[in-house]
C-alpha positions in Angstrom: 94.5 92.1 82.7 95.1 88.4 83.3 94.0 86.0 80.4 92.4 83.3 81.8 91.6 80.9 78.8 89.5 78.0 80.7 89.6 75.8 77.2 93.3 75.3 77.0 94.2 76.1 80.7 96.6 78.1 80.6 97.1 82.1 82.3 98.3 85.0 80.7 99.9 88.1 82.9 101.6 91.1 82.0 104.7 92.4 84.2 106.0 95.8 83.7 109.1 97.1 84.8 109.0 100.9 85.6 110.9 103.6 86.9 113.7 106.5 85.1 115.8 106.0 82.0 119.1 104.3 82.0 117.9 102.6 85.4 118.5 99.3 84.7 114.8 98.6 83.9 116.4 96.8 80.2 119.7 94.9 82.2 117.0 93.3 84.5 115.2 91.4 81.6 119.3 90.8 79.3 120.1 88.9 83.0 116.8 86.6 83.4 116.8 86.2 79.3 120.3 85.4 79.7 119.8 82.8 83.1 116.1 81.4 82.9 116.4 77.8 80.9 115.5 78.1 77.5 112.5 76.1 77.0 110.8 78.1 79.6 111.5 81.4 78.1 110.8 83.1 74.8 112.2 85.8 72.8 114.2 88.8 74.0 112.2 92.1 71.7 114.4 94.9 72.3 113.3 98.2 70.3 116.3 100.7 71.3 117.6 103.6 69.7 120.9 106.1 70.6 122.5 105.1 73.7 121.0 102.3 74.5 118.0 103.6 75.5 114.8 102.3 74.8 112.4 103.6 72.3 109.2 102.1 73.1 109.8 98.8 75.2 111.6 95.8 75.8 109.9 92.1 75.6 110.4 88.8 76.6 107.8 86.3 78.1 108.3 84.0 80.3 106.1 80.2 81.3 106.4 79.5 85.5 104.7 76.6 85.0 101.1 75.1 86.8 99.7 77.5 89.4 96.2 76.1 90.0 95.9 73.9 88.0 96.8 76.0 84.9 100.3 76.4 82.9 100.8 80.0 83.9 103.0 82.5 81.7 104.2 85.1 82.1 104.6 89.0 79.6 107.4 90.9 80.9 107.1 94.5 79.4 110.0 97.3 80.3 108.5 100.6 79.5 110.9 103.7 78.5 111.6 105.8 80.9 112.1 109.6 78.9 109.7 111.8 79.7 109.1 113.0 75.9 107.8 108.9 75.5 105.1 109.6 77.6 102.5 108.4 75.5 104.8 104.8 74.4 104.6 104.7 78.5 101.4 104.7 79.0 100.7 102.4 76.2 102.8 100.1 77.4 101.0 100.4 81.1 97.7 99.5 80.0 96.5 96.4 81.1 99.5 95.7 83.5 99.0 93.0 86.6 101.3 94.2 88.2 104.7 96.5 88.5 108.4 95.9 89.2 109.3 100.3 90.0 113.5 100.1 89.6 115.0 103.1 91.2 118.3 104.6 90.3 120.4 104.8 93.3 122.6 107.4 92.2 122.3 110.2 94.5 122.7 112.4 91.7 119.1 111.0 89.5 117.2 111.3 93.0 114.5 113.7 90.6 114.8 111.7 88.2 113.3 108.8 89.6 110.9 110.9 91.5 109.5 112.7 88.7 109.6 109.1 86.3 107.5 106.8 89.3 105.3 109.9 89.8 104.2 109.7 86.2 103.5 106.4 86.3 101.3 106.6 89.4 99.5 109.2 87.1 98.8 107.5 83.9 97.9 104.5 86.6 95.4 106.8 87.8 93.7 107.6 84.8 93.5 104.2 83.0 90.7 103.5 86.4 90.4 101.7 89.7 91.4 98.8 89.3 94.9 100.0 87.2 95.9 101.7 90.3 95.4 99.5 93.0 97.8 96.8 90.9 101.0 95.9 93.1 104.3 96.2 92.6 107.8 95.7 94.1 110.6 97.9 94.4 114.2 97.9 93.2 117.1 99.4 94.9 119.3 99.1 91.3 123.1 100.3 90.9 124.0 99.2 94.9 127.4 98.9 93.8 127.6 102.5 93.4 130.6 104.1 96.0 128.2 107.6 97.3 125.0 105.3 96.9 122.1 106.9 98.7 121.2 104.7 101.2 118.4 101.8 101.3 115.9 102.9 104.3 116.3 106.4 103.0 115.2 105.3 99.3 112.1 103.5 101.2 111.0 105.7 102.6 110.9 108.4 99.4 109.4 106.2 97.0 108.0 103.3 98.8 105.3 105.1 101.4 102.9 102.2 100.5 105.5 100.0 102.2 105.5 97.2 98.8 108.2 94.4 99.1 112.0 95.9 98.1 115.0 94.4 97.3 118.7 95.8 96.5 120.0 94.9 94.1 123.2 94.7 91.3 120.8 94.4 87.3 124.5 94.0 85.4 125.4 90.8 87.9 122.1 89.8 89.2 121.8 90.3 92.5 118.1 91.2 93.6 116.7 90.4 90.5 115.1 87.0 90.6 114.3 88.0 94.1 112.4 90.5 92.8 110.7 87.9 89.9 110.0 85.7 92.4 108.0 88.3 94.9 105.9 90.0 92.3 104.8 86.2 90.6 103.6 85.8 94.0 101.3 89.1 94.7 99.9 88.7 91.1 98.6 85.7 91.1 97.4 86.3 94.9 95.8 89.8 93.1 94.4 88.3 90.6 92.9 85.6 93.2 91.2 88.2 95.4 89.8 90.6 92.5 87.7 87.2 91.1 86.2 86.4 94.6 85.3 90.0 95.8 83.2 90.6 92.3 80.0 91.2 93.2 77.0 89.5 92.4 74.1 91.2 90.4 71.3 89.7 93.1 68.5 88.2 91.3 65.9 89.9 90.9 61.8 88.3 91.5 59.4 87.6 89.4 56.6 89.6 89.7 53.8 88.1 91.1 50.1 88.3 88.9 46.7 88.5 90.8 44.7 85.6 89.6 42.1 86.9 88.2 38.6 86.3 90.3 36.1 83.2 88.9 33.4 84.7 86.8 35.4 87.7 86.2 35.7 89.5 82.3 39.2 88.8 80.9 41.5 92.0 80.7 41.8 93.1 77.2 45.1 94.8 75.8 44.6 98.8 75.0 46.5 98.2 71.6 44.0 95.0 70.9 41.0 95.7 68.5 37.1 94.6 69.2 37.0 91.3 69.1 34.4 89.1 69.0 31.4 89.6 71.3 30.7 87.9 74.7 29.2 84.6 74.9 26.7 85.3 77.6 24.8 89.0 77.5 26.4 91.4 79.9 24.4 91.9 83.2 21.7 94.3 82.4 22.0 94.3 78.8 18.9 94.3 76.6 17.2 90.8 76.0 18.2 90.0 72.0 16.1 90.0 69.0 14.8 86.7 67.9 16.3 85.6 65.1 14.7 84.7 62.1 15.1 81.5 59.6 15.9 82.0 56.3 12.2 81.5 53.9 14.2 78.4 52.1 13.1 76.7 55.5 9.7 76.5 55.6 9.8 74.1 51.9 8.2 71.2 52.4 11.4 69.1 50.8 
């Protein structure tokens, strides 16, 4: 989750692009790396396999600037969409602060979109309630296809919670930065609301100990030894025997 370093005044958040294989997740990062200011974005790391498919993840860091007096950094990841890379996908999702769900508008990939997003939801649920509640933005990509599914139909099927959604052409950059700017705002707002909703532990009152009555004997611990005898006889105790002086005290000297 978000990493706050109060000493350095920095806040780091993790944004993950999710979706089916070849839906355009890596294409988003390639466009952002090409167009963002070089002094604010880091190096793009991509582990691709056959056919340019992501094997583990893509990664790029981006410095947003000062937000609430903190230098805010976003780490952008993509997850592999292939069904056989479920373990890698769930490892990348751990600790995510927000998601960008990339949906392929190709009608022939409708089922792949559905399975990929269902697997993401299951992975987040397995990571805990807080992880499952992170915000997301939907990107309906490849809108340049001649037979692309209608936006209203895609939104009704894949976005039941009505998160913000954008039409996109990731190759040309249409909608890419809109998704990024919106998820920045949602992630920061979610972190702020989560911090204000943390329940505070109620203060436990100190136990009250009644003051002993005047003249009452002081209670002893059951683990204590016999201790010293009382300085004054207890009521009802027999009179003590007279103390004899030693014989050497009778000497005239």
